[in-house]
C-alpha positions, -999 to 999 in steps of 0.1 A, spaced: 839 195 524 831 166 502 792 159 498 777 125 499 768 107 471 729 101 474 713 72 456 675 76 442 653 47 462 678 47 490 669 35 523 699 56 539 704 40 574 670 22 575 666 -19 572 652 -23 537 635 -60 555 614 -40 582 606 -14 553 591 -41 532 578 -64 554 563 -42 578 562 -10 563 581 5 587 614 25 593 637 12 616 671 20 623 699 1 609 727 -8 627 766 -5 617 773 -40 633 744 -56 610 758 -41 575 761 -60 549 775 -51 508 756 -53 480 764 -48 446 789 -19 462 766 -4 486 765 -9 523 730 -19 539 723 -13 575 701 -37 590 678 -36 621 689 -73 634 714 -102 620 683 -123 613 671 -93 588 707 -90 572 710 -126 566 672 -125 553 684 -96 529 720 -117 517 696 -149 509 679 -126 479 689 -91 481 670 -78 448 635 -87 471 650 -59 493 669 -36 474 659 -7 462 647 -8 423 657 9 397 647 49 392 652 65 361 635 103 357 642 119 319 639 157 319 634 179 289 615 196 262 579 191 257 584 172 222 618 158 229 611 120 229 611 111 266 580 92 264 596 70 233 632 63 251 614 57 287 596 29 271 626 17 250 644 19 281 617 0 301 614 -29 274 649 -33 275 658 -31 310 623 -52 319 609 -27 344 581 -6 342 571 31 326 555 53 346 541 89 326 538 107 359 514 131 343 491 106 327 493 87 361 481 124 382 455 130 358 439 96 360 438 102 404 425 139 398 399 131 374 375 109 390 377 135 419 374 167 398 354 155 367 380 173 344 416 176 336 442 201 356 474 216 347 488 243 326 493 222 296 450 217 299 445 254 298 475 260 270 460 232 251 430 247 241 445 284 238 475 268 212 443 257 189 429 291 187 463 307 180 481 284 160 471 286 127 476 327 127 509 328 142 516 301 114 505 321 88 528 357 104 559 335 107 557 320 75 549 355 58 578 373 79 599 344 65 590 349 33 594 387 28 629 381 45 634 359 16 622 384 -7 645 414 4 675 388 -1 667 377 -33 661 415 -45 694 423 -28 709 393 -43 699 399 -83 707 433 -81 
């Protein structure tokens, strides 16, 4: 079976005007549908459809971009550049979540908070062990080449 393409922020078959103005999900009707930017929107009344068509950017779901990647890959840097170029705002979700949690818990929460302290304690010995191992490997290779 063919799956439908799902759009982020999609209101599905709910009226976007009713949602924006009254914070209520009213089912949209096929007879009050309109197309905007290659997408079909459904409205609960013909008046809401006309209102949408007069200023669709006010009611259409906003553009949302989600960047995923490993720690240190440059997601935040890329996101800020994309946001600036597109004229949209950037949300650093983890920082935003910490801002919401901190006043209630009086401390930061999450796996990265615990890892930060462990990394600080173990960083120097781990690095020196890695360097020591690689220098021994290089010394063995150089010795074999010299023979």
